[in-house]
N, C-alpha and C positions, 0 to 999 in steps of 0.2 A: 504494499500499498504506500502511496505516493506521503511523505512529509505534509504538513499543513505549515504555510506559508505564514510568518508573524506578521501581524499587520501593526503598523505604528498608529494608527486612530483606531482603536474601538469603537468610537461611537460613531465615525463614519461609516466603520464596517456595518454595526448594528441598524444604522439607518439605511443601508443598501441592502442588506438582506430582506428586510422589513417590506422596501419597495418591489424587490423583486420576487419575493413570495406572492404578496399580493397580487402582481401582474400573471403569474403566470400561475394563481391557484392555489399553492401552497408550496411547502418545500420538495425540491426534486433535485436532482443534479443540473438539471439545465436552469432552474432557477438561481442555482448556485455560481454558475457559469454567468447568468446577467446580473449577478450581485457584485461579482469580480471585477464587470466594465462600469457597472454604477459607480464603485467604489473608487476606480481608477480615474474616472471622468470627474470624480468630486475632488480629485487632489489627493486619495489616499496613496499609501507605498507601503511598501515592506521592507525588513531588515534583513540584510544579509542578501546573498547570492539566490540565483532560482536552483531548484533541486534537480537533477538528473532526473530522478525520478516524477516529474512535474509533465504529464504528458494532454494536461487539458486540450492544448491548441488541435494534438493530434486525433483527441477522444471527439472533439467538435468537429472536425471535418469527416467524421465518417458517416456512414448512411446507415442511421438508426432507424429501426421501424416499431410498431407495437406490434402485437401477436396477432391482431386483427389485418393490420396493412401486410404480413408477412405470409396470411394464410391469403388473403385477397390475389396479391401478388402472385402466389404458387398455382393455383388456381389456372390464372390466363396464360400461364406456360404450357 
């Protein structure tokens, strides 16, 4: 599992998480990905270097599907 980045401004992070959860309808990996964007846009930063195990950018580029989408696409083939 990837290390969790240390945020320099916990208050900005809490606001970013709340905003992302509200927009995405609850807690999810995508909501936390959006929270990172909101945090950075608000001027938030992190301590230290980015971990080599942090693969959020790669994960975000992958073609994720719900079970229903997967089954629907499989039926079309």
